[in-house]
ZATORLO-229653 format. One line per 2 residues: number of its first residue (from 0); their letters; for each residue x, y negated, z negated of N, C-alpha, C. Coordinates in nm, 4 decimals. Atoms other than C-alpha are relative to their C-alpha. Layout:
! ZATORLO-229653
NUM = A = X,Y,Z,X,Y,Z,X,Y,Z  ...
***
This chain:
! ZATORLO-229653
0 = MR = 0.1417,-0.0182,0.0221,-5.5389,-12.6891,-15.3502,-0.0330,-0.0301,-0.1462  0.0471,0.0239,0.1362,-5.7419,-12.7856,-15.6534,-0.0467,0.1320,-0.0610
2 = ME = 0.0384,-0.1214,0.0707,-5.8388,-12.5332,-15.9174,-0.1364,0.0512,0.0466  0.1334,-0.0409,-0.0446,-6.2022,-12.5312,-15.8042,0.0057,0.0750,0.1333
4 = QY = -0.0150,-0.0680,-0.1284,-6.0935,-12.4333,-15.4545,0.0612,0.1388,-0.0175  -0.0575,-0.1307,0.0295,-5.8782,-12.1510,-15.5915,-0.1064,0.0950,-0.0546
6 = IR = 0.1025,-0.0843,0.0607,-6.1686,-12.0211,-15.7995,-0.0993,0.0477,0.1052  0.0935,-0.0387,-0.1063,-6.4047,-12.0221,-15.5012,0.0629,0.1009,0.0954
8 = AI = -0.0686,-0.0923,-0.0904,-6.1468,-11.8493,-15.2812,0.0170,0.1376,-0.0645  -0.0182,-0.1266,0.0701,-6.0761,-11.5824,-15.5430,-0.1333,0.0721,-0.0143
10 = AG = 0.1320,-0.0618,0.0154,-6.4468,-11.5194,-15.6110,-0.0492,0.0562,0.1330  0.0403,-0.0483,-0.1322,-6.5212,-11.4906,-15.2395,0.0782,0.1225,0.0429
12 = TF = -0.0836,-0.1147,-0.0335,-6.2306,-11.2519,-15.1916,-0.0415,0.1225,-0.0802  0.0449,-0.1113,0.0838,-6.3416,-11.0363,-15.4861,-0.1317,0.0578,0.0510
14 = IL = 0.1302,-0.0460,-0.0482,-6.6947,-11.0188,-15.3483,0.0150,0.0787,0.1297  -0.0172,-0.0700,-0.1278,-6.5854,-10.9232,-14.9974,0.0707,0.1342,-0.0174
16 = IS = -0.0717,-0.1260,0.0237,-6.3400,-10.6596,-15.1222,-0.0915,0.1019,-0.0669  0.0870,-0.0948,0.0685,-6.5965,-10.5056,-15.3566,-0.1128,0.0493,0.0912
18 = LL = 0.0998,-0.0455,-0.0966,-6.8564,-10.4945,-15.0779,0.0586,0.1054,0.0939  -0.0657,-0.1001,-0.0858,-6.6103,-10.3112,-14.8538,0.0232,0.1302,-0.0751
20 = LG = -0.0231,-0.1204,0.0799,-6.5168,-10.0704,-15.1322,-0.1317,0.0713,-0.0292  0.1301,-0.0602,0.0245,-6.8843,-10.0134,-15.2094,-0.0525,0.0741,0.1210
22 = HF = 0.0476,-0.0634,-0.1230,-6.9572,-9.9281,-14.8496,0.0836,0.1216,0.0379  -0.0884,-0.1049,-0.0495,-6.6531,-9.7133,-14.7719,0.0489,0.0983,-0.1062
24 = VN = -0.0585,-0.0860,0.1030,-6.5446,-9.5675,-15.1081,-0.1072,0.0568,-0.0923  0.0965,-0.0455,0.0996,-6.8154,-9.5544,-15.3747,-0.0977,-0.1138,-0.0291
26 = PY = 0.0994,0.1053,0.0247,-7.1415,-9.7442,-15.4284,0.0116,-0.0680,-0.1367  -0.0168,0.0629,0.1310,-7.0458,-9.8126,-15.7910,0.0824,-0.1287,0.0079
28 = WY = -0.0740,0.1259,-0.0166,-6.8166,-10.0879,-15.6585,-0.0936,-0.1189,0.0121  0.0967,0.1096,-0.0063,-7.1323,-10.2935,-15.6045,-0.0226,-0.0615,-0.1379
30 = LF = 0.0099,0.0551,0.1345,-7.1390,-10.3343,-15.9821,0.1023,-0.1108,-0.0221  -0.1002,0.1066,0.0094,-6.8199,-10.5381,-15.9517,-0.0485,-0.1257,0.0714
32 = TA = 0.0592,0.1138,-0.0704,-6.9961,-10.7594,-15.6980,-0.1004,-0.0711,-0.0909  0.0976,0.0584,0.0924,-7.2769,-10.8107,-15.9497,0.0699,-0.0722,-0.1150
34 = FV = -0.0751,0.0629,0.1087,-7.0227,-10.8895,-16.2235,0.0542,-0.1358,0.0427  -0.0530,0.1275,-0.0493,-6.8594,-11.1611,-16.0121,-0.1133,-0.1012,0.0157
36 = GL = 0.1144,0.0897,-0.0153,-7.1994,-11.3076,-15.9265,-0.0535,-0.0508,-0.1331  0.0471,0.0414,0.1331,-7.3091,-11.3116,-16.2906,0.0982,-0.0966,-0.0651
38 = NL = -0.1012,0.0910,0.0533,-6.9807,-11.4756,-16.3883,-0.0124,-0.1393,0.0622  0.0187,0.1285,-0.0670,-7.0345,-11.7479,-16.1288,-0.1245,-0.0712,-0.0535
40 = LQ = 0.1244,0.0582,0.0497,-7.3889,-11.8014,-16.2525,0.0160,-0.0539,-0.1418  -0.0164,0.0474,0.1378,-7.2952,-11.8245,-16.6205,0.0936,-0.1189,-0.0073
42 = SA = -0.0914,0.1145,0.0039,-7.0085,-12.0625,-16.5461,-0.0669,-0.1276,0.0498  0.0738,0.1173,-0.0474,-7.2492,-12.2926,-16.3625,-0.0773,-0.0655,-0.1137
44 = FS = 0.0797,0.0530,0.1102,-7.4551,-12.3298,-16.6807,0.0826,-0.0332,-0.1233  -0.0767,0.0209,0.1232,-7.1918,-12.3042,-16.9533,0.1239,-0.0864,0.0196
46 = GW = -0.1216,0.0766,-0.0264,-6.8958,-12.4714,-16.7846,0.1272,0.0741,-0.0372  -0.1164,-0.0792,0.0383,-6.6648,-12.1923,-16.9056,0.0254,0.1067,0.1048
48 = CL = -0.0364,-0.0969,-0.1030,-6.4766,-11.9775,-16.6556,0.1333,0.0640,-0.0376  -0.1217,-0.0717,0.0360,-6.2201,-11.7100,-16.7389,0.1092,-0.0212,0.1046
50 = ME = -0.1005,0.0181,-0.1058,-6.0473,-11.7484,-16.4009,0.0653,-0.1370,-0.0106  -0.0565,0.1332,0.0197,-5.9996,-12.1183,-16.4747,0.1087,0.0038,-0.1071
52 = KI = -0.1000,-0.0137,0.1065,-5.8155,-12.0275,-16.7962,0.1241,0.0730,0.0506  -0.1124,-0.0764,-0.0546,-5.5998,-11.7729,-16.6128,0.0829,-0.0868,0.0934
54 = LA = -0.0730,0.0853,-0.0942,-5.5102,-12.0177,-16.3365,0.0734,-0.1129,-0.0719  -0.0652,0.1055,0.0767,-5.4296,-12.2892,-16.5912,0.1299,0.0525,-0.0634
56 = RL = -0.1217,-0.0603,0.0573,-5.1814,-12.0540,-16.7606,0.1061,0.0259,0.1047  -0.0944,-0.0208,-0.1096,-5.0253,-11.9866,-16.4213,0.0541,-0.1311,0.0560
58 = GV = -0.0535,0.1289,-0.0391,-4.9690,-12.3585,-16.3785,-0.0735,-0.0738,0.1100  0.0787,0.0697,-0.1025,-5.2414,-12.4555,-16.1310,-0.0586,-0.1272,-0.0605
60 = QR = 0.0497,0.1290,0.0485,-5.3327,-12.8223,-16.1702,-0.1498,-0.0117,0.0228  0.1448,0.0197,-0.0112,-5.6931,-12.9223,-16.2292,-0.0338,-0.1046,0.1012
***
């Protein structure tokens, strides 16, 4: 998979997990959902993504 596909898969997984935790554990987990969404939004405009840097260090090819 390409890095972009990894980032989308990780973001989607984070969102789904935080929604489940928000529903079943504590509503404050919805803040994590908002954080992931804001990160996706800022990366669309700035072109900078922390997960991209992390994956690059782990050896994922662009």
